[in-house]
C-alpha positions in Angstrom: -7.6 161.8 -28.9 -9.3 161.1 -32.2 -8.4 157.2 -32.0 -9.1 156.9 -28.4 -12.5 159.1 -28.4 -13.4 156.6 -31.6 -12.7 153.5 -29.7 -14.3 154.6 -26.4 -17.4 155.6 -28.8 -17.3 152.2 -30.3 -17.1 150.5 -26.9 -20.2 152.5 -25.9 -22.1 151.2 -29.0 -21.1 147.6 -28.2 -22.0 147.9 -24.3 -25.5 149.4 -25.0 -26.1 147.1 -28.2 -25.6 144.2 -26.2 -27.9 145.4 -23.2 -30.7 146.4 -25.9 -30.8 142.7 -27.2 -32.2 141.6 -23.9 -34.3 144.6 -22.7 -34.5 148.3 -23.3 -34.3 150.5 -20.3 -36.1 153.9 -20.2 -33.9 156.9 -18.8 -30.5 156.3 -17.3 -28.9 153.2 -17.1 -25.3 152.3 -15.8 -23.7 149.6 -18.0 -21.1 148.1 -15.7 -20.6 144.7 -17.5 -17.5 145.9 -19.3 -15.7 147.2 -16.0 -13.7 148.7 -15.1 -15.3 150.9 -18.1 -18.4 152.2 -17.1 -20.9 153.7 -19.4 -23.9 155.6 -18.1 -26.7 155.9 -20.8 -29.9 157.9 -21.2 -32.6 155.9 -23.3 -35.3 157.7 -24.9 -38.8 156.5 -23.0 -40.6 157.1 -26.4 -38.1 155.4 -28.7 -35.8 153.3 -26.8 -32.7 154.7 -28.2 -29.9 155.9 -26.6 -29.5 159.7 -26.9 -26.7 160.5 -24.3 -23.8 158.6 -22.9 -21.3 159.2 -20.6 -18.1 156.8 -20.4 -15.1 156.4 -18.1 -13.1 153.9 -16.7 -13.2 153.4 -12.9 -10.4 155.3 -11.1 -9.9 157.5 -13.6 -11.6 161.1 -14.4 -11.2 161.0 -18.1 -14.9 161.1 -19.5 -16.4 160.9 -22.9 -19.5 162.3 -23.3 -21.4 161.4 -26.5 -24.8 162.7 -27.9 -26.8 161.3 -30.5 -29.3 163.9 -31.8 -32.5 162.3 -34.2 -31.3 164.1 -37.2 -27.7 165.4 -38.4 -26.7 168.8 -37.6 -24.1 169.1 -40.2 -22.6 167.4 -43.2 -19.3 165.6 -42.7 -17.1 165.9 -39.6 -17.4 169.1 -37.8 -15.7 170.4 -34.4 -18.4 171.9 -32.1 -18.6 173.0 -28.6 -20.6 171.1 -26.2 -22.0 172.3 -23.2 -23.9 171.1 -20.3 -25.4 173.6 -18.0 -28.0 174.3 -15.4 -28.6 177.7 -13.6 -25.2 179.2 -13.2 -23.2 176.0 -13.7 -21.8 175.5 -16.9 -19.2 173.1 -18.3 -18.2 173.5 -22.0 -15.5 171.6 -24.1 -14.4 170.3 -27.7 -16.3 167.8 -29.2 -16.8 166.3 -32.8 -19.8 165.8 -35.1 -19.6 162.8 -37.1 -21.8 159.5 -38.6 -20.5 156.7 -36.3 -21.6 153.2 -37.0 -24.3 154.7 -39.3 -25.5 156.9 -36.6 -25.0 161.0 -36.2 -22.8 161.3 -33.1 -21.4 164.4 -31.2 -18.8 163.4 -28.7 -15.7 165.0 -26.9 -13.7 164.4 -23.7 -13.9 166.0 -20.5 -13.1 165.0 -16.9 -15.2 163.8 -14.0 -14.6 166.8 -11.9 -17.2 168.1 -9.2 -19.0 170.2 -11.9 -19.5 167.5 -14.4 -21.0 165.2 -11.5 -23.2 167.6 -10.2 -24.8 168.4 -13.5 -25.1 164.7 -14.2 -26.8 164.2 -10.8 -28.8 167.5 -10.7 -30.0 167.6 -14.2 -28.7 169.5 -17.4 -29.4 171.2 -20.3 -27.4 170.0 -23.2 -26.2 172.5 -26.2 -24.1 172.1 -29.1 -22.5 175.3 -30.4 -24.7 177.4 -28.1 -28.0 175.8 -29.1 -30.2 173.7 -26.7 -30.8 170.1 -27.8 -32.3 168.7 -24.8 -33.0 168.8 -21.1 -32.0 165.6 -19.2 -33.3 165.1 -15.6 -33.1 162.0 -13.3 -35.6 160.3 -11.1 -35.0 159.0 -7.7 -34.5 155.6 -9.1 -32.1 157.1 -11.8 -29.9 158.5 -9.2 -28.3 155.7 -8.1 -26.9 154.8 -11.5 -25.7 158.3 -11.9 -24.0 158.4 -8.5 -22.3 155.1 -8.9 -20.6 156.2 -12.1 -19.7 159.7 -10.6 -18.0 158.2 -7.5 -16.4 155.4 -9.7 -14.7 157.8 -11.9 -13.1 160.6 -10.2 -9.6 160.6 -10.4 
């Protein structure tokens, strides 16, 4: 999974970098210019930096979740648990924290099952090893981007 995950994260960076050169979105944005690979990225409204991304290939449920915190949470590579939750819904999976392309990244692989689709569409709190990092919500305009990804990437 390591090389596959690293390759997917690299594709996320390329896609987001290319888009950032033309204009920087605020909030959720679906990068579908690398189809059949789709990347849903959350651009921080204040900095314009991507701080969360979900990447999958249309027709397949495997999904890479990547979180880009402002500061490193640990030195070197570290195995962590990523969790997305809202109310009683919680989806947890293994991830790795590391510096990638000069930026601290926490990423892991999961599946675009109904639980993940629901969390992405309805908003969620992201936690790393039980520590809440950020709450993500979607506006009505964002929902179309999120829905397109969740519908396209169910196996």
